[in-house]
C-alpha positions in Angstrom: 40.9 -8.7 -18.4 37.7 -7.3 -17.0 36.6 -4.2 -18.8 35.2 -1.0 -17.4 31.7 -1.7 -18.8 31.7 -5.1 -17.1 32.7 -3.7 -13.8 30.1 -0.9 -14.0 27.5 -3.5 -15.1 28.3 -5.8 -12.3 28.2 -2.9 -9.8 24.8 -1.8 -11.1 23.5 -5.4 -10.8 24.8 -5.6 -7.2 23.1 -2.3 -6.3 19.9 -3.4 -8.0 20.0 -6.7 -6.0 20.5 -4.8 -2.8 17.7 -2.4 -3.6 15.4 -5.3 -4.3 16.3 -6.9 -1.0 15.7 -3.7 0.9 12.4 -3.0 -0.8 11.1 -6.5 -0.1 11.7 -6.4 3.7 8.7 -7.3 5.9 8.2 -4.7 8.6 6.5 -6.4 11.5 4.6 -4.4 14.1 3.8 -6.6 17.2 0.8 -5.6 19.2 0.8 -6.8 22.9 -2.6 -8.4 23.5 -2.1 -10.3 26.7 0.6 -11.4 29.2 3.5 -12.6 27.0 1.4 -12.7 23.8 1.8 -10.5 20.7 -0.3 -10.2 17.5 1.4 -9.4 14.2 -1.4 -8.2 12.0 -1.8 -9.2 8.4 -3.0 -6.8 5.7 -6.8 -6.7 5.3 -6.4 -7.4 1.6 -5.9 -10.1 -1.0 -2.4 -11.7 -1.5 -0.6 -9.1 -3.6 3.0 -8.1 -4.4 2.3 -4.8 -2.6 1.9 -6.7 0.7 4.3 -9.6 0.0 1.4 -12.0 0.8 1.6 -11.0 4.5 -2.2 -11.0 5.0 -2.6 -13.5 7.8 -2.4 -12.8 11.5 0.5 -14.4 13.4 0.6 -14.9 17.1 3.8 -14.9 19.1 3.9 -16.3 22.6 6.7 -16.2 25.2 7.6 -19.4 27.0 10.5 -20.5 29.1 11.6 -22.8 26.3 11.5 -20.2 23.6 8.9 -18.4 21.6 5.8 -20.2 20.2 4.3 -19.1 16.9 0.8 -19.8 15.8 1.2 -19.8 12.0 4.3 -18.7 10.1 3.3 -16.4 7.2 3.8 -16.7 3.5 7.5 -17.0 2.7 11.0 -17.8 3.9 11.7 -14.1 4.2 8.7 -13.6 6.5 9.6 -16.6 8.6 13.1 -15.2 9.1 11.6 -11.9 10.2 9.4 -13.7 12.7 12.5 -15.5 14.1 14.3 -12.2 14.6 11.2 -10.6 16.2 10.9 -13.6 18.6 14.5 -13.0 19.8 13.8 -9.2 20.2 10.6 -9.7 22.2 11.5 -12.8 24.3 15.3 -13.1 24.2 14.9 -16.6 22.8 14.6 -18.3 19.5 11.4 -20.0 18.3 10.7 -23.3 20.0 7.5 -24.3 18.3 5.4 -23.3 15.3 1.7 -24.4 15.3 0.1 -24.4 11.9 -3.7 -23.8 11.9 -4.4 -25.0 8.3 -2.7 -25.5 4.9 -3.4 -22.2 3.2 -0.1 -20.7 2.0 -0.4 -17.2 3.6 -0.2 -19.1 7.0 2.2 -21.9 6.3 5.0 -21.1 3.9 7.0 -19.2 6.5 7.9 -22.6 7.8 10.8 -22.5 5.3 12.7 -20.6 8.0 12.3 -23.4 10.6 13.5 -26.9 11.1 10.8 -29.7 10.8 11.1 -30.6 14.5 10.1 -27.0 15.4 6.9 -27.2 13.3 3.7 -28.8 14.7 0.5 -29.9 13.0 -2.1 -32.7 13.2 -1.4 -35.8 11.1 -4.4 -34.9 8.9 -2.9 -31.4 8.2 0.5 -32.9 7.4 -1.3 -35.0 4.8 -3.0 -31.9 3.4 0.3 -30.0 3.2 2.0 -32.9 1.5 -0.8 -33.1 -1.2 -1.4 -29.4 -1.7 2.0 -27.9 -1.0 3.6 -28.1 -4.5 0.6 -26.5 -6.2 0.3 -23.7 -3.7 4.0 -23.0 -4.1 3.6 -22.5 -7.8 0.7 -20.1 -7.3 2.6 -18.1 -4.6 5.7 -17.7 -6.8 3.5 -16.5 -9.7 1.7 -14.0 -7.4 4.6 -12.7 -5.4 7.7 -13.2 -7.5 10.9 -12.3 -5.6 9.1 -12.1 -2.2 9.1 -16.0 -2.4 12.8 -16.3 -3.3 14.3 -19.4 -1.5 10.9 -20.4 -0.1 10.4 -24.2 0.2 7.7 -25.5 2.4 9.0 -27.5 5.4 6.6 -30.2 6.5 5.9 -30.4 10.2 8.0 -32.9 12.1 6.1 -32.7 15.3 2.7 -34.5 15.1 -0.1 -33.3 17.3 -1.8 -36.4 18.7 -3.2 -35.1 22.0 -5.7 -32.4 22.9 -3.1 -30.4 24.7 0.6 -29.7 25.0 2.9 -27.8 27.4 5.8 -25.8 25.9 8.2 -24.1 28.3 5.7 -24.2 31.2 2.9 -22.8 29.1 -0.1 -25.1 28.6 -2.1 -25.0 25.3 -5.4 -26.6 24.5 -5.3 -27.8 20.8 -8.7 -27.9 19.1 -8.7 -30.1 16.0 -11.6 -28.9 13.9 -12.6 -28.2 10.2 -14.9 -26.1 8.2 -12.8 -23.2 6.8 -10.6 -25.9 5.3 -10.7 -29.7 5.6 -8.3 -29.6 8.6 -8.3 -26.6 11.0 -6.6 -26.1 14.3 -7.4 -23.6 17.1 -5.0 -23.0 19.9 -6.1 -21.8 23.4 -3.5 -20.4 25.8 -4.9 -21.6 29.2 -3.0 -19.0 31.3 -4.7 -16.0 29.6 -7.7 -17.5 27.9 -6.5 -16.3 24.6 -8.1 -18.3 21.8 -6.1 -18.2 18.6 -8.7 -19.3 16.1 -6.9 -19.4 12.7 -9.2 -18.8 9.8 -12.1 -20.4 11.5 -12.7 -16.8 12.7 -12.5 -13.5 10.8 -13.1 -10.1 12.3 -14.2 -7.0 10.4 -12.8 -8.8 7.3 -15.0 -11.0 5.1 -14.3 -14.7 5.4 -12.7 -16.6 2.5 -14.2 -19.9 1.3 -11.9 -21.6 -1.2 -12.1 -25.0 0.7 -15.0 -24.3 3.0 -17.8 -26.5 4.1 -20.2 -24.0 5.6 -22.3 -26.5 7.7 -19.1 -28.0 9.2 -17.7 -24.5 9.7 -20.8 -23.4 11.7 -20.3 -26.5 14.0 -16.7 -25.5 14.6 -17.7 -21.9 15.5 -20.1 -23.4 18.1 -17.3 -25.4 19.5 -15.0 -22.4 19.7 -17.8 -20.2 21.3 -18.3 -22.9 24.0 -14.6 -23.1 24.8 -13.2 -21.6 28.0 -11.7 -18.4 26.5 -11.8 -14.7 27.2 -10.4 -13.1 24.0 -10.0 -14.1 20.4 -7.3 -13.7 17.8 -8.9 -14.2 14.3 -7.0 -15.5 11.3 -7.6 -12.1 9.6 -8.8 -8.8 11.0 -8.3 -7.0 14.3 -7.9 -8.6 17.7 -11.2 -9.2 19.5 -11.0 -8.3 23.2 -14.4 -10.1 23.8 -15.2 -13.8 23.8 -17.7 -13.8 21.0 -17.9 -10.7 18.8 -15.7 -12.0 16.0 -17.1 -15.5 16.3 -20.7 -14.2 16.0 -19.8 -11.9 13.1 -18.2 -14.8 11.2 -21.3 -17.0 11.8 -23.5 -14.1 10.7 -21.6 -13.7 7.4 -21.7 -17.4 6.6 -25.4 -17.6 7.3 -26.2 -14.6 5.1 -23.8 -15.9 2.4 -25.4 -19.3 2.1 -28.9 -18.0 2.1 -28.1 -15.3 -0.4 -26.4 -17.7 -2.8 -29.3 -20.1 -2.6 -31.8 -17.3 -3.2 -29.7 -16.2 -6.2 -29.8 -19.6 -7.8 -33.6 -19.8 -7.1 -34.0 -16.4 -8.8 -32.0 -17.5 -11.9 -29.0 -15.2 -11.4 -25.9 -16.1 -13.2 -22.5 -16.0 -11.4 -21.7 -12.5 -12.4 -25.1 -11.2 -11.2 -24.7 -13.1 -7.9 -21.3 -11.5 -7.3 -22.9 -8.1 -7.8 -25.8 -8.6 -5.3 -26.2 -6.1 -2.5 -24.3 -6.7 0.7 -26.3 -6.0 3.9 -25.5 -2.7 5.6 -24.3 -4.5 8.8 -21.3 -5.7 6.7 -20.6 -2.3 5.2 -17.4 -1.8 7.2 -16.1 -5.3 6.6 -12.8 -5.3 4.6 -12.7 -7.2 1.3 -16.5 -7.9 1.4 -17.2 -7.6 -2.3 -14.0 -9.4 -3.2 -14.8 -12.3 -1.0 -18.4 -12.5 -2.1 -17.3 -12.8 -5.7 -14.7 -15.5 -4.7 -17.4 -17.3 -2.8 -19.7 -17.3 -5.8 -16.9 -19.0 -7.8 -16.2 -21.5 -5.0 -19.8 -22.4 -4.0 -22.2 -21.5 -6.8 -21.7 -24.6 -9.0 -22.5 -27.0 -6.2 -25.6 -25.0 -5.1 -26.8 -25.0 -8.7 -26.2 -28.8 -9.0 -28.3 -29.4 -5.9 -31.1 -26.9 -6.7 -31.6 -27.2 -10.4 -32.7 -30.5 -12.1 -30.8 -31.5 -15.2 -33.0 -31.4 -18.3 -31.5 -34.7 -19.5 -32.6 -36.5 -16.3 -36.2 -35.4 -16.1 
């Protein structure tokens, strides 16, 4: 026989579970940026429980075959929300998900999609295979129940050509690197919309956990030379011009590299380097201090190793 206390306890648990589910709902606000293209903005902040890890920009594009997504967000729950939004905006389900790189704020929403819907370069598939389990552990620790049920789905569609057509819409696919070992930018030929992934940040400081700054600058030059009109950055607001966000990203990377080299030359330790002044032109940039301090952690040891001779090898 089930007692009154057990019934009440079970009811309370059910209500708590429902409350958790309701409180952890992603609320997506699509911004129309071009003909049949919407931007779903990520939070200009680090990955936190308060934002459910939804810090990356996602692009949704209408085609005759179904919606195309560029990136998928951080979790199963987010991917499911994107799928519902695609049906609302286009009347069709998601036909293709292009992944721009392997960072989990862009890729773990693939849990909501079948492998044959998800597209990436062979090199990126290799990166996801190697890095996926470790990123999953970190995301679960950071986000807890936001990640419930999330299991990275590896892409089943391999990008092997510089362009593809989906539902009558032609995309140029630019395989690059710099922000990460393997990056992809997607150019919608009909509208000239360049979806740059994290190769481009706008009014939000670039992150550098796997960056090669010299290679990144080369990628930015390639993007700037492409036949595009407007830019969707990986983080930060839509850029209605061809080059403002690209130039700003390049400016930050140039300053960052020179500042860190100068800091090593001047004998600053890592804490002091993370506290250095940030130029006024970057004052309005979101997460600038946070990303400077992260970049010190990511890049400083290698700069010190190049710049400072070891006393035992003199």
